[in-house]
N, C-alpha and C positions, 0 to 999 in steps of 0.2 A: 517641455525638452523633458520633462519627469519624468513619462515613459526610457528616456535611454539612460536617465542619470542610473534609477532604481534596476534597468536592465545589465547596467555595465556592472552595477553595484550584489547585483547577483550572482554574474559573472564572476567578478574578482572573489564573492562570497563562496564559491563552487571550486574556484580552484587553491584558495587557499585550504579547505577541509572543513569548512563553518558548519557545512550539510550540505544538504539535497538542493538541488535547484525546484523543488515543488514544497522543501521546506521554506526556504529562504525567500518565495517567493509570497508564500503568506504570509508569511512574519515581514516582511516586506510593510504591510499594509495601503501598496500601493492599491486604488478606489478598483482598479479592471484587473483582474487576476487574469482573466483568460487573456488578454489582450498580450498580458509582461510575461507569463509559461509559456506562450505559442514563442514572440517574440525570442527571449531565451533561450529555447531550446534551439529557434533554427541556426538562429548565432552561432551558438556551439555545437550544432553540424556541422554547419559550414568553417569552425574554428581556424583548421588549416590554410583553407585555399585562404579566408581574408587576412591570416598571416602573410600569407606570401605576398599574395598584393599590395600587401600596407608597404610590405617590407622595401618590396620591390619599388614601386612608387616614392621610397621616401620621408612618408606622410609625416610620423615621427619625427624628422629629423627638421622636417622644417618648419613646423607646429609644433614647440616645445610647452606646449602647456595645455597639451590633447592627451589628456590619459589613454595608455593601450587600450585597456576596458573599454572606455566609450569608444573609441577612434573604431573600434570590432563594430561594436553595434549600429555604430552611426552608416558605417562603409556596406555593413550586409543593407541596413534600408536603402541607400543610394544603389545598389548595382544587383541585388536579387529580392530587394525585400518590396512597399510596399510605395516606397516615396515617400519619407516622413512622414508618417500617420502622425507620428507625435508633436507635429511643431517644425521641431530641429531648434526654435530658438538660435542664439547665438551664433553654432557651430555651423547652420545651415550655407550660409555667407561663404564662410570658411571650407569646408567641403565642394560648392564650387568653383573654388576657384582651383580645386586638382581635381576632379571630377574629370573632367577630360583624361587627365594621367592615369586615373584609376580604372578607368575604364579602359584603357590599352590595354593597360597591365592584367586584364581580366583577359582579355581577346588574348593578349600574348601567353599564359599559363592555358589557355584552351589550344591554342596554336600547336605548343609546345606535348602539349600530351594526346594530341591526336584527336580532341570531343572537338560536339559541337554545341552542345549544352550544358547548360550548369549543372545540371543535375549529375551529369557523368564524371566532373569535376569532385567527387565522393569521393570516397574508398568505400567497399567491397559493404565495410565492417561499419559505414557510416549512415552508411543506406534503412530505410525505414523497410521491419523483412518482415515475414509471418508473426515473429512473437508478439510484434505488435497490435498482431490482430485478433487479439482475444473477446469476446463480449463486454460489455462495460454491466459489470453485475451493482446492485443498486439494495443495500437492507435497507426490510421495512422497519423504523424503528417501532416495535412494539411497546414503549413506553407513550410514543404519543397520540400511532395511530395504529391501523390497518388494515392487511392486504386490501382485502376487498374494497375498501373507499381510495387506498392510493392506487387500485388500478383501474377506476373509474373516474378516478379523476384526469387522470391520462388518455382515458377511452372519450372524454369530454373535448379534450387536449388535442383532438386528433389522431390520436397513435388508437393502435392496433392492436389487440389483446389476442394472444395465438392459445392460449389456455398456458398448461403446466408441460413439462418440456420433455418428451420421449427420451432424448439422444441427443449426443455429442453432434451431433449433425442437425439436431434441429436449432440449437445453441451457434453454430458455422453458419448456418444458412440464412442468419434474419438480414434484413438488411430495410434500408427507410426508418417508418415508424413505425415497425412493428414491433411486441415483447411477447416476453415469454412469462413464466413461474418459474424456479428452477425446477429439477427435478427430482432436488436430496434435500433441500434448503425449503423449508414450505415459507418462509419471510424474504427469499430474496428474489427479486425479478434481475431479467434482463434483458439487454439491450445491445443494437448494435457494435460496432467495437465506436472508437471515438465519437461514441453520442456523449454531447456533453449538458451535463444538469449543474453546473456550478452556479449556474448561476438561478434556475428555479426557484420557487417560493416555495416549496416542499424540502427542501435539502437547505434551504437560509432556517428556513424554520424547526429545523431538525427531524424532519418529520421519515427523511429519508440519506443513510449514511454510505456514501458509496465508497464500498469498500469491496475488494477482490474477494470472488467464494474464496480461495485455498484460504486466505487470512477470516475466511467465517467457521474454519471449523475450528481451529482450536477451543473458542468460547463453545462454541456446540459437543463437542465432548466432552469439555468437562463438565457439561450439564452440572451445574452446582440447582439443586433444587430452590427454592425462595426460599428464606429467612438462614439460607448458612452464612458463615464467613468466608471469605475469600483473602487471596492476599495475588496481584497482579504486580509480577515482581520487577520488569523493566517496560513498563507503563505506556509510557509516551511511542507515538502521540494520542493514543487512544480510543481505537475506534472500537477493538478488544475486550474495553474495559464497558466501552458504554454497551457492547451486546452483552456481556457479564451482567449488567446493570439490570438488561431488558428480562435475561433469561430468571434473575433474581428476582423482577419485576418489582426491586426497589427493595424488597425487604429485604435482612440479612443486613450484610458487611462487608465492605472492597476494601479494601487497603493497598493501594499503590502507591509504587516508590521509581521514581526516577532521577540521577543524576544532575541532570541537563536543565538549568533553570528556564530560558524560555521555551523549551519541547515541553514543560510541564506548565508555563503561564500558557501555551496556544492549548492544549488538553484541558486546562479549567474552561479557558473560551470553548469547547467543541460539548464535554461533559453539560454543562448550564444549558445551553441550546437543544442540547439531546434531552433534559427533561432528569440529570443524572440526579438524583438525591441522599444511596447509599453507600456515597465515596468518600473515602478522605484519605486527600492525597498528602505525600511526602518528598521533600526534595532530601534524599539519601538513598546511598547504595546500599540495594538490596544484606549486599554480605555483611554488613554492620547491623543487622536487624538480627536479634538477641531471639532462636526457636525460645529460647525458655519464657521470654517476657510474657508477660501475662493478658498484654491485652490480643495475643495470638492463641489465647489455648485455645482455642474456640474452633481457629479452621482446621477444616478440614478439607479443600481446596486448594492447589495452585497453579495459577496460570506462569508458567517460564519462557519470554520469549526472548532471549537476548541481544546485545549490538552484535552483529555478524556482520557477514563481508556484505550481504546482500546481492551475491552475484545471480541469483535468483529473479531480482525486481526489473521486472517489466522497463520502470525508466532510465533505468541506468543505461538503455542503450540507446535513450534522448542525453541523456548528461553526459554521459562516458566514451561517446561516440569509441570502436571497434577496440572497446579497452575489454584484456586480456583477461585469464582468471590469477584471482591474487594470489602474488607474492609466497609462499613457503615459510618467510617470517611471520605474514603476517598473519596467515590459515595457523600457526603456532598459538602465538599470541592470543588469538583471538577463542582457539579451544582452549586453552590453557582458564580462560578467561566464565566460559561456558562450563569445563569441569566443576569450576570450583565453586558455581552461581547453582548447576545442578545437584553436584552431593549438597551443599547447604538446603536447598530447599525440602529435601527429603529429610532431611535433620527434625524437621517443625516436628513436633512428638504427637498431635492430634490429626497428620496428614490421613486420609483416607486414597485419595485421586493426586496426579497431579499430570499437565504436561506439555510438554517442553516443544517449541516450537520454533524453527528459524524459517529466514527466505536468502536463505541460501542452496547452491546445490551439492559442495563442496561434502564429501563423508568422510574430513576431517572433522566440519563441525555441527555434524548430526548422527550417524550410525556410531562412530567413535566414541563421542561424546556419552550418550546413552549407556553404549556395550563399558566404557568406566565407571559409570557410577551404578550400572546394576553386579557391575565386578566387586565394587568399593560397598556393595549392604547386600550380600549371598541371600538367599530365603526370608529378604524383608520386604521386596517389591518383583513386582514381575509388570512385562510388558501384557497388556493391552489386547485382545486383533478386534481387534475398529473394523469396520466398512467393509465386510467379506468381499466385495466388489469392485470396491476400488478399485480403478486399472493401472496405479503406477505403485507400488509398493518399497521397501526399502532396500537395499543393495544387501547381499547375503552373504553380509560380512563374519556375522556370528549365528549361532541357533536363536532365533526368534525373531532378527531383524523384516522377516517377513510382512511382522504385526506394526512395523512402521509407513507411514502415509508417506509418500513425496509425488509434487505435481507439479505438471511443466505448459505450456501451451501445447508441446504436442500430443498430447496426452490427454492432456484436461480440462486443453482449452482455460485454462488461469496462468498463473506468474507461479515460477518456482517457487515449490513450498516444501519443507520437509517436516513433521509431526509426526512423536511418540504420544502414547499414551501411558502412563506406569498408577499402580495399582498399589496400595498395601494388600501383605499374603492374606491375613489376617482374614480381613472383607472380602476376599476374590472366590472364596470356595463357591457363592451361590451367583448366579448371572449379573456381569456387572450394568451400571445403566449403562454406561458407554455404549457396549457388547450389541445392547439392545434395541441400538441406532442404526445397526448394521444390517441384517439378513435379506441379504441381493441387494439391497441399495433401493425397496421395494418401498415405492411415493404413497409420502400419508394424501386422503383425499385434497381437492383442488379445494380453496378457501371459499365452503359457501357462505349465501347471507344469511344472516338470522333475522325474525321478524323485526323484532324489540328492535334494532341495531340502528342506529340514525342514518338517514340518507342524503348525503350533498345535495342539496338545490340546482337541477340543472342547469351548468353554466358560473355554479359560482368560484368564484377565485379566492377564500379561505380557503387553508387548509386545511383537511379533516380530519376528525375523532381527535382536537386541540382539549 
């Protein structure tokens, strides 16, 4: 019964906007997160169908002690799932009393809608679509291991390594137990869509970070050299922070801020698992951090990934089936905060380079925010033209907006994302470090084995490069 209680609690939390499905699942401390996540997503996907069946059968009227979200999870298992894999506990005999009626109401709903399969009861927007078929990107955590050893480890597990990808088509055609090295990021492995590595020993030991390719770009484009002082302004859940630490080789300082106590606690766990030792976490609003504070006098790099509508997130299609665009009122409020945060970040006196990113598709949160900040600091910062061959550019809403990057499942086989790199004018006369990352997306050589590099014994179960 613990499975169903946990699933009901997550559904209730999502409905009351306490967090996302993934965040609530991982914050639940339920032992089998894969099982819990799958059950919650499927129950949510069939939510409207289950509501209709439960209402028609009068289940909640007949069983007044049965909470609505628990009922929804149990009825999903009874009618559409695997039949009480979590045991069912005291609710199993209760549901058995109503089983015939519930099945009859489901059959009646199919007849009414003129369909024969359960899947056909879903609205078009609730069905898994092409956007969910992006590859599984896995970042090798350079603080703990190296790409060569991880590749060897997977090969010993029966995976087939196909080298560095040369095109998006290579990524799109991945199937089975085949994987590739990303053509752009030297420590990013690419597996077929829906490859689940949450229980893999390398992930659990912090050697791998499950992170979408678009989400890896902000830290890569900020490119702080080891020894730098960096601010991660809105840091949780921490994947980008751990990426920054890897780029810094744990040398220097990351000041990471976030207001959400629970997300910050989860982030601390993630960073500890990843071996990050150069980060100082603070439960604090970035807007309340003074640019004149002497603690930040050496900060030359800022990563700003503020709260946004999340309209580009692939998991949103599972968590909010059929969800439309965010309302104008919500976009206005979000954009106002984003504009304040970006202008505040640009006020740090030693700042040389900043990356602004969102997982939003909305112009109001992306190009409009960047344009507003540039207009408020004329001649101080400029947009850096990065990754010239990246296929999806910023909307042409103002001169230079094409220097921004966008990402989407259709054009880049990633989640929806927006990235802008701003650099102080006085340091822009020479070729910037971020621009050096861009020429024609020429791939760097695939990882090569060094003679002195420690090799894993064939078939070893210990994670590499500890």
